[in-house]
C-alpha positions in Angstrom: 109.2 106.2 95.9 108.3 105.9 99.6 106.6 102.8 100.8 103.5 103.3 103.0 102.3 100.6 105.2 98.6 99.9 105.6 96.7 100.6 108.9 95.8 99.5 111.5 98.3 96.5 111.2 101.4 98.8 110.8 100.7 100.7 114.0 99.8 97.6 116.0 103.0 95.8 114.9 105.1 98.9 115.7 103.4 99.4 119.1 104.1 95.8 120.1 107.8 95.8 119.3 108.0 94.9 115.6 107.5 92.1 113.1 109.7 89.5 114.9 108.0 90.0 118.3 104.5 89.9 116.8 105.4 86.8 114.8 106.5 85.0 117.9 103.3 86.0 119.8 101.0 84.7 117.1 103.2 81.7 116.2 103.6 82.7 112.5 106.6 83.4 110.4 107.7 87.0 110.0 106.7 87.2 106.3 103.1 86.4 107.2 103.1 89.2 109.7 104.7 91.6 107.2 101.9 90.9 104.7 99.4 92.3 107.2 100.8 95.7 106.4 100.7 95.4 102.6 98.0 96.5 100.2 96.0 93.7 98.5 96.6 91.6 96.5 100.1 91.1 98.1 98.8 91.6 101.6 95.8 92.0 103.8 95.5 95.7 103.3 96.3 96.5 107.0 93.8 94.0 108.5 94.6 91.3 111.0 91.7 89.0 110.2 92.2 86.1 112.5 90.4 86.6 115.8 92.8 84.1 117.6 95.7 86.3 116.5 93.9 89.4 117.8 93.3 87.7 121.2 97.0 86.7 121.5 98.1 90.2 120.7 95.7 91.8 123.2 96.9 89.3 125.9 100.5 90.0 125.1 99.9 93.8 125.2 98.3 93.6 128.6 101.3 91.6 130.0 103.6 94.3 128.6 101.3 97.1 129.8 100.6 98.3 126.3 97.2 99.7 125.5 95.5 97.5 122.8 91.8 96.9 122.4 89.5 95.3 119.8 88.8 98.8 118.5 92.5 99.2 117.5 91.9 96.4 114.9 89.1 98.2 113.2 89.8 99.3 109.6 90.6 103.0 109.3 89.5 105.4 106.6 91.0 104.6 103.2 
């Protein structure tokens, strides 16, 4: 059975360089970041809920010249 990651977290993590990069940016362990991509109850269902984390990720993306906006964090059709 194929494992499908939840959006938008999966795309954001991939776009920024992967779980380890994102974990360092937001100062969290990799397992916490991985859970953003998992369905509830094991994960956040693809949502990155903490606005401080979102700000850190947007700032990092700008420095890396990667397009990332607040709209990219919005839940997508389920």
